[in-house]
N, C-alpha and C positions, 0 to 999 in steps of 0.2 A: 647419374653422378655429376658432377663438375671439377670444375679444375680449380685445384687447394692451393692455396700457398701459406706452408708452414713453417717453422721454427725448432732450430734444435735446443734442447734443454738451454743449451750456454748460450746460445742467442738472446732468447728470450722468452715470455710466453707467446701463445696464437693474438697476433693481434698487437702485441705488446715489442714496440722497438727498440732495446735498447740505447742511453745514453752513449755516445762516440767517448766524451768525459770521463766515463766511470771507470772504464779502458785506461790501463796505463801504454803510454807513451811510447814507442821503438828506438828508442835512444842510444842503446846500447852495443857500440859499435863490435861484433864479432861475438856476440854472446847470442846463447840461441835459447827459444822460447816453443814451447808446446802447445796450441790451442785445441782441444778438445770439444768433440760435439757428439752429442748421444741425441737420434730422434727415435720416437715411434712414432708411424702416420697414427692420424684421427679419423677414421675416415676414408673410402677409398676417392680418388682422385683421376681423373681422368688425363690423357694424354696432355704435356707440357705443365703440367704440378709442378709445384717449385716445394726447396724446403732450403729455407736459410742456414747454412751449415754453422759458420765462422762469422763474426763482424772483427778483421784483421785491425790495427790498430794506425794510427795516424803516424808516420814516420816513415824514415827511409832502411830498407832491408827486403832480404830477399828472399822468396818465399824457394826452401830447398824440396822440392818436387819427392825425391829419391827415398827424403828419410818422411816424407807423409805417407800419413796412410788410409784408405776407406775399408770398411766393411760394412756385408748388406746382407738381410736374409733373403728369401728367394719372392722374387716378384712376380712369374708364371713367366707361360713361354711368351717368347719372342719380345720382351721388357728389354730398353735400355735406358743409361742413364747419361747426362753429360753432365760436367762439373766445371765450373768457368766465373768469370768476379761480373759483379754491376758494373754500374759508372761511377767513377769517381774522378776528383780531381787533385794534380799537381797542387808541391808546394807553391811553384810559381805559377799556378792558377789555371793550368792547360789542364782541358776535360782529357778523360781516356774515356771510350769507349766502351758501351758492354761488349763482353765477349763469352757469352755463356756454354763455350763449349772449349776454351782453351785450353784445360786441362785435361780433359777427357771428353771425348767423341762420342756416343753412341757405345759406351762400356754396357755388356752383355750382363744384367742383373738377371735372367731368367732364373737363376739358380742360387742359392746360396754361395757365398764368397767373398774375397779380401782381393784387394791392388793396392800398388803404390799411387799414392794421385798422379796425375803424370803422366802413365803408363801407356797411356794414349796420348803423351804432347805430340803436339801436330808436327810432322815431319821436317817443314817449313823451321820450325824453332829449334827441332833436335840436338843444336848445339849449346842450348840453353838449356837443358835440361839439368847438365851436371853440376851446372851452379846457380841455377833456381833462376826461377821469374822475378826481377828486379820490381818494386812497386816503391813507390815517392806518394804518398798519399798526405793530401790535407787534412781529410776529414776521417779518412780509415776507409775499406773496402770490404765488403762484402762476401763471401765467396758461398755463393749458388748450384743445387745441385738441381738439374730439370728435368723431369720424366720425358723422356725425346719419344720412345716407342713404349705402344701399353699405354698401361692405366699402373697406377699407382694401389695399390691394396691397403686396406684397414689393416694397423696393427705391423705394415710393413717399417721393417728398423735398417737405421744409418748408424753407423758407430766411426770415428777415427779419428785423428789429429792432423791438424798444419804446423809441419815447423819452419818458424823463421829463425832468419840469423841478424841483427844489426849489421848495414853498411854505410 
C-alpha cells in the first residue's frame, strides 16, 4: 500500500483540482449554505492518506460545526480520522497555517458511524464551537480528512456536509 490523496465527488475527480472561481463566493451575510461531500475510497491507503472533502468559497463566513455532519463506513480496528483545513490566505494577505486536526482529532472510525463535524473540537477552542469557526479567505479553503491511525480500506466511504453562514 501507499499513502493516497483522493477527492470527494463534489470536490473534483482524482487528481483534478477545481477552480475556486467556479464556486460562488459567500457574500450573503446571515444566509446558510450547505456544502455536501461524498467519497468512496479507490484502493487501500496507508496511514496519513487524505481525502479533500470540500473546497469552501472565498469570502467571510462561519463554519457552523454543530450543524455539519460526517458519516463513515467501518474502516477496521484501531482506525482514526482527523478533520481540518489546508493553509489559506485571508482577504488582507495574512497566511493561515494548515491545521489538519482542528475540527476533529482521532475520531474512532473502526466501525460505521456518524458525528457532528467538530464534535471533537479541541478544548482550547470549545467556546467557539457554538458560534462556529470564522473564515476570512481570499481564495477558498480546502477541508481535509486525514487517516490518522491505521489505514483506509478500499471502498471505505465518507459522506456529509458542512454548513456555513455568511458573516
